[in-house]
N, CA, C and O atoms as CSV, one atom per row, in Angstrom:
chain,resi,resn,atom,element,x,y,z
A,1,MET,N,N,121.251,72.176,142.852
A,1,MET,CA,C,120.156,72.585,142.026
A,1,MET,C,C,119.051,71.553,141.988
A,1,MET,O,O,117.889,71.881,141.747
A,2,ALA,N,N,119.406,70.332,142.221
A,2,ALA,CA,C,118.398,69.289,142.194
A,2,ALA,C,C,117.498,69.358,143.412
A,2,ALA,O,O,116.393,68.816,143.390
A,3,ASP,N,N,117.957,70.032,144.505
A,3,ASP,CA,C,117.181,70.095,145.731
A,3,ASP,C,C,116.173,71.241,145.750
A,3,ASP,O,O,115.316,71.279,146.633
A,4,THR,N,N,116.249,72.152,144.824
A,4,THR,CA,C,115.323,73.289,144.827
A,4,THR,C,C,113.967,72.830,144.301
A,4,THR,O,O,113.898,72.049,143.352
A,5,PRO,N,N,112.895,73.312,144.912
A,5,PRO,CA,C,111.560,72.904,144.445
A,5,PRO,C,C,111.268,73.519,143.082
A,5,PRO,O,O,111.718,74.624,142.779
A,6,PRO,N,N,110.515,72.799,142.271
A,6,PRO,CA,C,110.196,73.363,140.951
A,6,PRO,C,C,109.299,74.590,141.107
A,6,PRO,O,O,108.326,74.586,141.861
A,7,SER,N,N,109.646,75.601,140.395
A,7,SER,CA,C,108.849,76.828,140.476
A,7,SER,C,C,107.652,76.714,139.545
A,7,SER,O,O,107.734,76.127,138.466
A,8,THR,N,N,106.566,77.275,139.975
A,8,THR,CA,C,105.362,77.247,139.140
A,8,THR,C,C,105.492,78.311,138.062
A,8,THR,O,O,105.918,79.430,138.346
A,9,PRO,N,N,105.138,77.982,136.850
A,9,PRO,CA,C,105.250,78.976,135.780
A,9,PRO,C,C,104.218,80.085,135.980
A,9,PRO,O,O,103.083,79.837,136.385
A,10,LEU,N,N,104.632,81.281,135.693
A,10,LEU,CA,C,103.741,82.427,135.806
A,10,LEU,C,C,102.768,82.443,134.634
A,10,LEU,O,O,103.155,82.124,133.510
A,11,PRO,N,N,101.523,82.804,134.875
A,11,PRO,CA,C,100.590,82.891,133.752
A,11,PRO,C,C,101.002,84.039,132.841
A,11,PRO,O,O,101.573,85.026,133.305
A,12,PRO,N,N,100.720,83.919,131.557
A,12,PRO,CA,C,101.099,85.001,130.634
A,12,PRO,C,C,100.342,86.278,130.972
A,12,PRO,O,O,99.183,86.246,131.387
A,13,ALA,N,N,101.012,87.377,130.788
A,13,ALA,CA,C,100.398,88.673,131.077
A,13,ALA,C,C,99.266,88.924,130.093
A,13,ALA,O,O,99.386,88.644,128.900
A,14,ALA,N,N,98.191,89.443,130.601
A,14,ALA,CA,C,97.038,89.739,129.755
A,14,ALA,C,C,97.365,90.943,128.878
A,14,ALA,O,O,97.675,92.027,129.372
A,15,GLN,N,N,97.290,90.731,127.588
A,15,GLN,CA,C,97.552,91.819,126.652
A,15,GLN,C,C,96.216,92.416,126.236
A,15,GLN,O,O,95.265,91.690,125.947
A,16,PRO,N,N,96.150,93.733,126.207
A,16,PRO,CA,C,94.887,94.331,125.787
A,16,PRO,C,C,94.657,94.042,124.300
A,16,PRO,O,O,95.490,94.359,123.450
A,17,SER,N,N,93.537,93.448,124.021
A,17,SER,CA,C,93.246,93.121,122.623
A,17,SER,C,C,92.381,94.216,122.017
A,17,SER,O,O,91.593,94.869,122.701
A,18,LYS,N,N,92.551,94.392,120.730
A,18,LYS,CA,C,91.769,95.398,120.026
A,18,LYS,C,C,90.376,94.841,119.747
A,18,LYS,O,O,90.212,93.632,119.584
A,19,PRO,N,N,89.394,95.700,119.692
A,19,PRO,CA,C,88.071,95.222,119.284
A,19,PRO,C,C,88.114,94.694,117.853
A,19,PRO,O,O,88.970,95.082,117.058
A,20,VAL,N,N,87.204,93.829,117.553
A,20,VAL,CA,C,87.190,93.209,116.231
A,20,VAL,C,C,87.001,94.253,115.140
A,20,VAL,O,O,87.619,94.166,114.079
A,21,SER,N,N,86.153,95.233,115.396
A,21,SER,CA,C,85.915,96.254,114.373
A,21,SER,C,C,87.172,97.075,114.097
A,21,SER,O,O,87.436,97.444,112.953
A,22,GLU,N,N,87.944,97.358,115.139
A,22,GLU,CA,C,89.178,98.114,114.928
A,22,GLU,C,C,90.202,97.290,114.175
A,22,GLU,O,O,90.934,97.823,113.341
A,23,ALA,N,N,90.264,96.005,114.456
A,23,ALA,CA,C,91.190,95.127,113.744
A,23,ALA,C,C,90.806,95.027,112.268
A,23,ALA,O,O,91.677,95.036,111.398
A,24,LEU,N,N,89.506,94.932,111.986
A,24,LEU,CA,C,89.067,94.885,110.581
A,24,LEU,C,C,89.390,96.183,109.864
A,24,LEU,O,O,89.831,96.171,108.715
A,25,LEU,N,N,89.172,97.302,110.542
A,25,LEU,CA,C,89.469,98.588,109.931
A,25,LEU,C,C,90.969,98.730,109.668
A,25,LEU,O,O,91.369,99.246,108.625
A,26,ASN,N,N,91.796,98.276,110.607
A,26,ASN,CA,C,93.247,98.314,110.397
A,26,ASN,C,C,93.657,97.445,109.217
A,26,ASN,O,O,94.521,97.835,108.431
A,27,ASP,N,N,93.044,96.267,109.085
A,27,ASP,CA,C,93.343,95.401,107.937
A,27,ASP,C,C,92.950,96.070,106.629
A,27,ASP,O,O,93.674,95.984,105.637
A,28,LYS,N,N,91.806,96.734,106.629
A,28,LYS,CA,C,91.373,97.418,105.411
A,28,LYS,C,C,92.326,98.549,105.044
A,28,LYS,O,O,92.668,98.714,103.873
A,29,TRP,N,N,92.756,99.322,106.027
A,29,TRP,CA,C,93.686,100.414,105.746
A,29,TRP,C,C,95.035,99.887,105.276
A,29,TRP,O,O,95.639,100.452,104.364
A,30,ASP,N,N,95.508,98.820,105.886
A,30,ASP,CA,C,96.773,98.220,105.443
A,30,ASP,C,C,96.678,97.764,104.002
A,30,ASP,O,O,97.588,97.994,103.206
A,31,HIS,N,N,95.573,97.115,103.670
A,31,HIS,CA,C,95.373,96.631,102.301
A,31,HIS,C,C,95.259,97.809,101.324
A,31,HIS,O,O,95.811,97.758,100.225
A,32,ALA,N,N,94.545,98.865,101.723
A,32,ALA,CA,C,94.360,100.026,100.851
A,32,ALA,C,C,95.680,100.736,100.577
A,32,ALA,O,O,95.955,101.118,99.439
A,33,ILE,N,N,96.489,100.913,101.599
A,33,ILE,CA,C,97.763,101.619,101.416
A,33,ILE,C,C,98.744,100.789,100.597
A,33,ILE,O,O,99.438,101.320,99.730
A,34,SER,N,N,98.801,99.495,100.868
A,34,SER,CA,C,99.716,98.659,100.088
A,34,SER,C,C,99.263,98.571,98.635
A,34,SER,O,O,100.090,98.574,97.723
A,35,SER,N,N,97.964,98.494,98.419
A,35,SER,CA,C,97.446,98.471,97.047
A,35,SER,C,C,97.752,99.784,96.330
A,35,SER,O,O,98.106,99.780,95.151
A,36,LEU,N,N,97.616,100.911,97.042
A,36,LEU,CA,C,97.929,102.208,96.448
A,36,LEU,C,C,99.394,102.278,96.030
A,36,LEU,O,O,99.708,102.742,94.934
A,37,LEU,N,N,100.281,101.824,96.891
A,37,LEU,CA,C,101.709,101.866,96.558
A,37,LEU,C,C,102.047,100.956,95.378
A,37,LEU,O,O,102.797,101.341,94.482
A,38,ILE,N,N,101.494,99.763,95.385
A,38,ILE,CA,C,101.809,98.808,94.319
A,38,ILE,C,C,101.243,99.264,92.988
A,38,ILE,O,O,101.955,99.279,91.983
A,39,ARG,N,N,99.970,99.635,92.969
A,39,ARG,CA,C,99.344,100.014,91.701
A,39,ARG,C,C,99.882,101.325,91.157
A,39,ARG,O,O,100.020,101.485,89.945
A,40,SER,N,N,100.185,102.263,92.040
A,40,SER,CA,C,100.768,103.528,91.575
A,40,SER,C,C,102.154,103.307,90.986
A,40,SER,O,O,102.506,103.908,89.972
A,41,THR,N,N,102.930,102.452,91.616
A,41,THR,CA,C,104.268,102.155,91.101
A,41,THR,C,C,104.191,101.449,89.763
A,41,THR,O,O,104.967,101.749,88.855
A,42,LEU,N,N,103.262,100.514,89.631
A,42,LEU,CA,C,103.105,99.830,88.340
A,42,LEU,C,C,102.654,100.809,87.251
A,42,LEU,O,O,103.164,100.775,86.131
A,43,GLY,N,N,101.705,101.672,87.582
A,43,GLY,CA,C,101.260,102.672,86.611
A,43,GLY,C,C,102.368,103.622,86.222
A,43,GLY,O,O,102.512,103.981,85.053
A,44,LEU,N,N,103.150,104.029,87.204
A,44,LEU,CA,C,104.279,104.915,86.941
A,44,LEU,C,C,105.307,104.244,86.044
A,44,LEU,O,O,105.830,104.864,85.118
A,45,SER,N,N,105.595,102.981,86.318
A,45,SER,CA,C,106.597,102.285,85.500
A,45,SER,C,C,106.099,102.064,84.075
A,45,SER,O,O,106.870,102.202,83.125
A,46,PHE,N,N,104.823,101.724,83.914
A,46,PHE,CA,C,104.291,101.614,82.550
A,46,PHE,C,C,104.330,102.965,81.838
A,46,PHE,O,O,104.611,103.031,80.641
A,47,GLY,N,N,104.049,104.038,82.574
A,47,GLY,CA,C,104.133,105.375,81.982
A,47,GLY,C,C,105.539,105.716,81.533
A,47,GLY,O,O,105.725,106.313,80.472
A,48,VAL,N,N,106.529,105.346,82.327
A,48,VAL,CA,C,107.923,105.609,81.947
A,48,VAL,C,C,108.290,104.814,80.698
A,48,VAL,O,O,108.926,105.343,79.787
A,49,VAL,N,N,107.893,103.550,80.655
A,49,VAL,CA,C,108.209,102.708,79.493
A,49,VAL,C,C,107.559,103.266,78.236
A,49,VAL,O,O,108.209,103.378,77.197
A,50,PHE,N,N,106.269,103.621,78.325
A,50,PHE,CA,C,105.591,104.167,77.142
A,50,PHE,C,C,106.145,105.542,76.773
A,50,PHE,O,O,106.201,105.890,75.594
A,51,SER,N,N,106.547,106.310,77.753
A,51,SER,CA,C,107.123,107.615,77.471
A,51,SER,C,C,108.428,107.475,76.702
A,51,SER,O,O,108.674,108.216,75.751
A,52,VAL,N,N,109.253,106.537,77.106
A,52,VAL,CA,C,110.544,106.359,76.450
A,52,VAL,C,C,110.370,105.736,75.069
A,52,VAL,O,O,111.015,106.158,74.109
A,53,LEU,N,N,109.501,104.736,74.969
A,53,LEU,CA,C,109.375,104.000,73.710
A,53,LEU,C,C,108.507,104.693,72.666
A,53,LEU,O,O,108.829,104.654,71.479
A,54,LEU,N,N,107.423,105.320,73.082
A,54,LEU,CA,C,106.453,105.810,72.101
A,54,LEU,C,C,106.316,107.329,72.031
A,54,LEU,O,O,106.005,107.859,70.964
A,55,PHE,N,N,106.535,108.035,73.117
A,55,PHE,CA,C,106.164,109.449,73.150
A,55,PHE,C,C,107.337,110.402,73.295
A,55,PHE,O,O,107.179,111.496,73.838
A,56,LYS,N,N,108.489,110.016,72.829
A,56,LYS,CA,C,109.680,110.872,72.780
A,56,LYS,C,C,109.997,111.525,74.115
A,56,LYS,O,O,110.303,112.715,74.182
A,57,ARG,N,N,109.922,110.743,75.159
A,57,ARG,CA,C,110.285,111.148,76.522
A,57,ARG,C,C,109.484,112.344,77.028
A,57,ARG,O,O,110.031,113.249,77.660
A,58,ARG,N,N,108.230,112.337,76.754
A,58,ARG,CA,C,107.356,113.371,77.315
A,58,ARG,C,C,106.919,112.950,78.710
A,58,ARG,O,O,107.001,111.774,79.063
A,59,GLN,N,N,106.456,113.910,79.501
A,59,GLN,CA,C,106.116,113.605,80.887
A,59,GLN,C,C,104.686,113.118,81.069
A,59,GLN,O,O,104.410,112.408,82.035
A,60,TRP,N,N,103.776,113.469,80.186
A,60,TRP,CA,C,102.380,113.163,80.448
A,60,TRP,C,C,102.066,111.672,80.547
A,60,TRP,O,O,101.190,111.315,81.335
A,61,PRO,N,N,102.725,110.771,79.799
A,61,PRO,CA,C,102.398,109.351,80.007
A,61,PRO,C,C,102.751,108.849,81.412
A,61,PRO,O,O,102.086,107.961,81.947
A,62,VAL,N,N,103.800,109.424,82.000
A,62,VAL,CA,C,104.193,109.032,83.351
A,62,VAL,C,C,103.105,109.438,84.337
A,62,VAL,O,O,102.707,108.640,85.186
A,63,TRP,N,N,102.623,110.670,84.229
A,63,TRP,CA,C,101.587,111.154,85.142
A,63,TRP,C,C,100.258,110.445,84.912
A,63,TRP,O,O,99.522,110.179,85.862
A,64,VAL,N,N,99.952,110.142,83.666
A,64,VAL,CA,C,98.707,109.411,83.375
A,64,VAL,C,C,98.781,108.002,83.955
A,64,VAL,O,O,97.808,107.522,84.536
A,65,GLY,N,N,99.917,107.341,83.806
A,65,GLY,CA,C,100.080,106.005,84.381
A,65,GLY,C,C,99.976,106.018,85.894
A,65,GLY,O,O,99.349,105.141,86.488
A,66,LEU,N,N,100.593,107.017,86.520
A,66,LEU,CA,C,100.502,107.161,87.968
A,66,LEU,C,C,99.061,107.404,88.397
A,66,LEU,O,O,98.601,106.839,89.389
A,67,GLY,N,N,98.357,108.235,87.658
A,67,GLY,CA,C,96.952,108.520,87.972
A,67,GLY,C,C,96.063,107.310,87.799
A,67,GLY,O,O,95.174,107.072,88.616
A,68,PHE,N,N,96.288,106.540,86.744
A,68,PHE,CA,C,95.494,105.322,86.548
A,68,PHE,C,C,95.733,104.324,87.686
A,68,PHE,O,O,94.786,103.719,88.188
A,69,GLY,N,N,96.973,104.155,88.084
A,69,GLY,CA,C,97.279,103.228,89.179
A,69,GLY,C,C,96.674,103.673,90.493
A,69,GLY,O,O,96.090,102.866,91.216
A,70,ALA,N,N,96.809,104.965,90.812
A,70,ALA,CA,C,96.252,105.483,92.058
A,70,ALA,C,C,94.727,105.455,92.030
A,70,ALA,O,O,94.091,105.177,93.047
A,71,GLY,N,N,94.142,105.740,90.878
A,71,GLY,CA,C,92.684,105.700,90.761
A,71,GLY,C,C,92.130,104.305,90.922
A,71,GLY,O,O,91.089,104.109,91.549
A,72,ARG,N,N,92.817,103.344,90.361
A,72,ARG,CA,C,92.385,101.948,90.504
A,72,ARG,C,C,92.456,101.500,91.964
A,72,ARG,O,O,91.562,100.808,92.451
A,73,ALA,N,N,93.517,101.897,92.653
A,73,ALA,CA,C,93.655,101.552,94.067
A,73,ALA,C,C,92.596,102.266,94.910
A,73,ALA,O,O,92.068,101.694,95.863
A,74,TRP,N,N,92.291,103.509,94.558
A,74,TRP,CA,C,91.273,104.272,95.286
A,74,TRP,C,C,89.909,103.599,95.153
A,74,TRP,O,O,89.191,103.447,96.141
A,75,GLU,N,N,89.558,103.202,93.952
A,75,GLU,CA,C,88.260,102.552,93.741
A,75,GLU,C,C,88.171,101.221,94.467
A,75,GLU,O,O,87.126,100.881,95.022
A,76,GLU,N,N,89.253,100.472,94.467
A,76,GLU,CA,C,89.257,99.195,95.176
A,76,GLU,C,C,89.116,99.403,96.677
A,76,GLU,O,O,88.376,98.676,97.340
A,77,ALA,N,N,89.827,100.398,97.216
A,77,ALA,CA,C,89.731,100.684,98.647
A,77,ALA,C,C,88.343,101.206,99.002
A,77,ALA,O,O,87.794,100.846,100.043
A,78,ASP,N,N,87.779,102.040,98.155
A,78,ASP,CA,C,86.438,102.567,98.396
A,78,ASP,C,C,85.410,101.443,98.420
A,78,ASP,O,O,84.521,101.424,99.272
A,79,ALA,N,N,85.533,100.514,97.488
A,79,ALA,CA,C,84.616,99.371,97.456
A,79,ALA,C,C,84.806,98.491,98.686
A,79,ALA,O,O,83.833,97.961,99.223
A,80,THR,N,N,86.038,98.331,99.136
A,80,THR,CA,C,86.302,97.514,100.323
A,80,THR,C,C,85.702,98.150,101.566
A,80,THR,O,O,85.121,97.454,102.399
A,81,PHE,N,N,85.836,99.462,101.700
A,81,PHE,CA,C,85.280,100.130,102.873
A,81,PHE,C,C,83.753,100.150,102.838
A,81,PHE,O,O,83.108,100.035,103.881
A,82,LYS,N,N,83.179,100.294,101.661
A,82,LYS,CA,C,81.715,100.312,101.559
A,82,LYS,C,C,81.110,98.933,101.713
A,82,LYS,O,O,79.997,98.795,102.221
A,83,ARG,N,N,81.828,97.917,101.283
A,83,ARG,CA,C,81.300,96.560,101.305
A,83,ARG,C,C,81.144,96.054,102.731
A,83,ARG,O,O,80.205,95.313,103.023
A,84,GLY,N,N,82.032,96.436,103.603
A,84,GLY,CA,C,81.908,96.077,104.997
A,84,GLY,C,C,82.471,94.723,105.367
A,84,GLY,O,O,82.162,94.213,106.443
A,85,VAL,N,N,83.272,94.131,104.529
A,85,VAL,CA,C,83.909,92.864,104.869
A,85,VAL,C,C,85.410,93.064,104.859
A,85,VAL,O,O,85.916,94.023,104.276
A,86,ALA,N,N,86.104,92.174,105.493
A,86,ALA,CA,C,87.562,92.259,105.551
A,86,ALA,C,C,88.149,91.962,104.182
A,86,ALA,O,O,87.632,91.102,103.470
A,87,PRO,N,N,89.215,92.650,103.795
A,87,PRO,CA,C,89.847,92.360,102.513
A,87,PRO,C,C,90.478,90.979,102.541
A,87,PRO,O,O,91.131,90.593,103.510
A,88,SER,N,N,90.273,90.260,101.479
A,88,SER,CA,C,90.871,88.933,101.413
A,88,SER,C,C,92.204,89.024,100.690
A,88,SER,O,O,92.480,89.996,99.986
A,89,GLY,N,N,93.018,88.010,100.870
A,89,GLY,CA,C,94.297,87.994,100.191
A,89,GLY,C,C,94.166,87.562,98.740
A,89,GLY,O,O,95.155,87.503,98.009
A,90,ARG,N,N,92.957,87.266,98.331
A,90,ARG,CA,C,92.713,86.794,96.965
A,90,ARG,C,C,92.020,87.892,96.178
A,90,ARG,O,O,90.797,87.878,96.038
A,91,ASP,N,N,92.775,88.829,95.672
A,91,ASP,CA,C,92.204,89.966,94.964
A,91,ASP,C,C,91.478,89.506,93.709
A,91,ASP,O,O,92.019,88.754,92.899
A,92,GLY,N,N,90.262,89.966,93.567
A,92,GLY,CA,C,89.504,89.691,92.370
A,92,GLY,C,C,88.759,88.374,92.372
A,92,GLY,O,O,88.053,88.075,91.409
A,93,LEU,N,N,88.888,87.584,93.407
A,93,LEU,CA,C,88.208,86.303,93.457
A,93,LEU,C,C,87.153,86.315,94.563
A,93,LEU,O,O,87.382,86.834,95.656
A,94,ARG,N,N,86.012,85.741,94.262
A,94,ARG,CA,C,84.959,85.666,95.257
A,94,ARG,C,C,85.202,84.482,96.189
A,94,ARG,O,O,85.795,83.476,95.797
A,95,LEU,N,N,84.746,84.616,97.392
A,95,LEU,CA,C,84.785,83.524,98.342
A,95,LEU,C,C,83.392,82.919,98.401
A,95,LEU,O,O,82.433,83.602,98.759
A,96,VAL,N,N,83.275,81.656,98.057
A,96,VAL,CA,C,81.982,80.973,98.086
A,96,VAL,C,C,81.872,80.277,99.423
A,96,VAL,O,O,82.669,79.397,99.748
A,97,ARG,N,N,80.880,80.678,100.195
A,97,ARG,CA,C,80.684,80.091,101.521
A,97,ARG,C,C,79.503,79.148,101.458
A,97,ARG,O,O,78.446,79.481,100.922
A,98,SER,N,N,79.702,77.959,102.019
A,98,SER,CA,C,78.605,77.009,101.979
A,98,SER,C,C,77.970,76.832,103.330
A,98,SER,O,O,77.023,76.059,103.470
């Protein structure tokens, strides 16, 4: 094995890269869907807690909580798509660029 010549490493295969605009759009959709799931679940859970504790196990607080969570996520996603910038991992905080 010591007598075999060293083989030259092959260059890495060129992977087709996505355009920047498509990558930004994918990031926005990922953020919007994850926000929808998280906020809807939180709203639903608050609705269940209030339904059990305050409203004698009625269903409307659960649906109202789910609607508030989904509505909040919808507005955030709508603002993100209209704003035209990539969603940051710092929700609610501005990025100051110098």
